[in-house]
C-alpha positions in Angstrom: -12.3 7.2 -6.6 -14.2 5.9 -3.6 -13.3 6.7 0.0 -13.2 3.9 2.4 -13.5 4.5 6.1 -13.0 2.2 9.0 -14.7 2.2 12.4 -13.3 4.7 14.9 -10.0 3.6 16.4 -9.1 1.3 13.4 -7.4 3.8 11.1 -6.3 7.4 11.2 -6.7 8.2 7.5 -9.3 7.5 4.8 -8.1 5.2 2.1 -8.9 5.7 -1.6 -9.9 2.7 -3.7 -7.6 2.1 -6.6 -6.4 -0.7 -8.9 -2.7 0.0 -9.2 -0.3 -2.7 -10.3 3.1 -2.2 -8.6 6.1 -4.2 -7.5 6.6 -5.1 -3.8 9.4 -7.0 -2.2 10.3 -8.1 1.3 13.7 -6.9 2.5 16.3 -9.4 1.4 14.0 -11.2 -1.1 13.0 -11.0 -4.8 10.1 -8.8 -5.7 6.5 -9.8 -6.6 3.9 -8.1 -8.7 1.0 -6.9 -6.5 -2.2 -4.8 -7.1 -2.8 -2.0 -4.6 -6.5 -1.9 -3.9 -6.6 1.1 -1.5 -4.1 3.6 -0.3 -3.8 6.6 2.1 -1.1 8.8 3.5 -0.4 6.1 6.2 -0.8 2.8 4.4 -2.2 0.5 1.7 -4.0 -2.8 1.0 -2.8 -5.0 -1.9 -3.7 -8.3 -3.5 -0.7 -10.6 -3.4 0.2 -14.0 -4.8 2.8 -15.0 -2.2 3.2 -14.7 1.5 4.3 -11.5 3.3 4.3 -12.4 7.0 2.8 -9.9 9.5 5.5 -7.6 10.9 7.8 -8.0 7.9 9.2 -5.0 6.1 8.6 -4.5 2.4 9.5 -2.0 -0.3 6.6 -0.9 -2.4 7.5 0.9 -5.7 4.8 3.5 -6.4 4.4 5.8 -9.5 5.6 9.4 -8.9 7.0 8.5 -5.5 9.5 5.7 -6.0 10.2 3.1 -3.4 8.4 3.3 0.0 9.3 1.3 3.0 6.3 -0.3 4.8 5.6 -2.8 7.6 3.0 -5.5 6.9 0.2 -5.1 9.5 -1.8 -8.2 8.4 -1.8 -11.0 5.8 -4.8 -13.2 5.0 -3.4 -15.4 2.4 -4.6 -13.3 -0.6 -4.0 -9.7 0.5 -1.9 -7.6 2.8 -2.3 -4.4 4.7 0.8 -2.3 5.1 1.7 0.8 7.1 4.2 3.2 5.6 7.2 3.9 7.8 7.2 7.5 6.6 3.7 8.8 5.7 3.1 9.9 2.2 2.4 13.7 2.0 -1.1 14.4 0.8 0.1 16.3 -2.3 2.3 13.4 -3.3 -0.6 11.0 -2.8 -2.7 13.1 -5.1 0.0 12.7 -7.8 0.1 9.0 -7.3 -3.7 8.8 -7.6 -3.7 11.0 -10.7 -1.2 8.7 -12.4 -3.1 5.5 -11.5 -6.3 7.0 -13.0 -4.6 7.6 -16.4 
């Protein structure tokens, strides 16, 4: 696991690099398979194959945690950055990371 930090003022939590295939769907739409590339208590970055407009709300299905609601902060055509509506407790994040490493 590699920690990724952003310049001061950009993020409030370090993200952990992962390669976690999961399902994500915009509210009111069908789901899409995505690959989460990094994750923290506050958010995630994922590779996507379809558009998720900035500001839209999505449901991300994570192992050991279930469905998490998030708001898309950015979309560059190939990846998205999302902010969890309710932060993931660090103990639960450790469980998710343990399952993704198996």
